[in-house]
N, C-alpha and C positions, 0 to 999 in steps of 0.2 A: 504494500500500500504506500501511501505518501510517506509514512515514517521511515520505511525501509529505503525509499528513494533518497530522502534527505541524508540518512546515515551513509549510504553509498557515496553520495556527492562529497560529504565531509572527509571520508577516508581517502578519496581520490585527490582532494585538495591538499591534505596533509602529506601524502606521498610525493606530491610534486612541488612542495615548498622549496627544496634546494634549487629548483630551476627558476624561481621567481626572483625579480629584482629585489635586492636587500635595501631597506631604507635606513640610512645611517644619519646620525645627528652629530655634528661637530661644531665646536665653538672656536672661532677665530680669535686668537689672542692679540688684541689691538691696543691702541693707546688708552682706551677707557679702562680696561682691566689693569694695565700697567700703572696707571695713575692711582687706581684703587689700592693696589698692592703697596705702592709707595706711601700712600696716606696711612694705611694700616701699620706699616713698618715704622713710620714717624711717630705714631701714637704709642707703639710698643716701646720705642726708644725713650720717649718722654717718661713712661712709667718706669722703665729700667734705670734711667738716670736719677730719678728721685731717690731710689734706694742707694745707688752707688754714691751720689753726692753726699748723702747723710753719713754713710760709712767713711768716705774719704775725709770729710770735714772733721769728723771725730778723730780721725788719724792725725790730722793737722793740729788739733787741740785748740784751746782758747787763744784768741777771741774768734777764730774762724768758724767754730761750731756753735757760736751763740746766735740765736734767732734774729736779734736786732743788729747784727754786725753788717754795716753797709758802708765800706770805705770808698773814698774817691778813686777813680781809675787812674793808675800811675802811668807815666809815659812808657815804662817798660812793657806794660800790658798791651800797648798799641800793636804789637806784632800779631796778637790774636785777632782774627777777623771779627769785627764788631757788628752786632745785629741792631744796634741803636740808631736806626735810620728812621726818619720821619715816616709815619705809617701812610700818610697820604702820598708822599713821594714814592714809597715802595709800591703801593698799589697802582701808581701811575706808570710803572715800568711795563714793558711788554712781557708776555709769558716767557718768551725766550730769554730775556734779560734776567728775570727772577730765577728761572731754572739754572741759568749759567752761574749766577751769584751763589745759589745754594750748592751747586756742584763744587765750585772752587772753595767755598768756605768749609764744607765738610771734609774735603780733601786735605786742607791745611789743619783743621782741628784734629783729624785723625793722626796726622804726623805728630802733633803735640802730645796727644794721648799716648801714643806708642813710646815717646820719650819718657812720659810720666810713668808708664808701666815698668820701664826698666830701672826706675829710681825708688820704687816703693819697697819698704822693708819687710812687709808681711806677706806670706804666701797666699792667704785668703784674699787679700785686697788685690794682689797681682792677678789672681785667677778671675776676679770680678772685672778688673780692667781689661784683661785679655778678651773676656766674653763680650764686653761692651764694644771693644774695638772691632771684633768680628762682625757684630751687628751694624756698627756704623759703616764698615766697609761695604756691607750689603746695601745700605742706604745709598752710598755713593754710586754703586753699580746700578741700583734701581732708578736713581735720578737720571743716570746716563741712558738707561733703557727708555725712559719716558721721552727724553729729548730726541733720541733716535726715532721712536715711533711717531713723533710729531714732525720729523724732518728737520730738526735743529742740529747744527754741528756741535760736537762736544768741545768745551773750552779746554785749554791746556791745563793740566794739573800742576801741583807744586813742583818746581824744578829741582828742589833739594830739601835739606832739613829746614825746619821752621825758622831757626835762627841763622842769619847769614854768616858766612865765614868771618871770624874776627869779632863777632858780637860778644860783648862782655857778659859773663855769667852774673847771677844775682850776687851782690856783694855780701849779703848775709842771709841767714836762714829765714828770717821773717819775710824779706822781699821775695825769696824763692817760694814760700808758702802763699804770698800774695799773688804771684803769677799763677799758681795752681788754682787759687780761689777764683780768679777772673776767668780762667779757662772753663771751669765748670759753670760759672754764671753765664758767660756768653753762649755756651753750648745749650743751656736750658732755654735761653731766649731764642736762639736759632730754631730749635726743635718746635717751640711753641708757635713761632711764626710760620715755619714750614708746614705744619699741620693745617693751618688756616689757608696757606697757599694751595695745597693739594686738595683741600676740601672744596675751594672755589673752582679749581681747575677741573675736577671731576664732574662738576655740574655743567661745565661748558662743553665737555667732550662726551659724545653719546657712548653708552655702554657697549660692550662687545656684542657683535651681531651673531645670532645663532642661525646657521644655514643648514639646509637639508640637502643631502647628496644621495643620488641613486647610483648604486653599484650593481651592474648586471652580473649575474652568476649563471653558469650553466648554458650560456648561449655561444 
């Protein structure tokens, strides 16, 4: 009867499935997803730095670990790329200019952190710094990936060590600690602003496109 006919049709259809076109779904990894991943990594680094900064400032001791310690920026600290740019001026830059500034800044900050890692006296703090440096290296590469996906050229990275040859070392332990303090402070500001940059950028760039592709089999 009708039931037997339907059953026979379904069996025939199942037997011939390998000969039918296969419907595959693939996601193209474009600028939108690259920006989202970079934004997520920036927020992760913000969270990671809060813990690291507290541990490192305790390592430096008073007054650097005191909540109300807010010293003026010394001329020595000017080698560290500053994020203290007028917000309206920063937003007025092109996407390419902001991305290039982020790429260059994190490349230099990474150099400073690696020097810092080699000077720390405790194994636990060295481990934390090394882990953070690895994450920050990932952020530099991720920003480079965003620039490439948007068709922007990569800026040149730091040509050498953070301090130019012949630059004088800190004359005393307090000024050396001040350099470390400002490095962490500027890094916190850069990450805070970068998170806002990538959050705005991901709203301008459409998300990754999902495409359907037919692959013929058995023909």
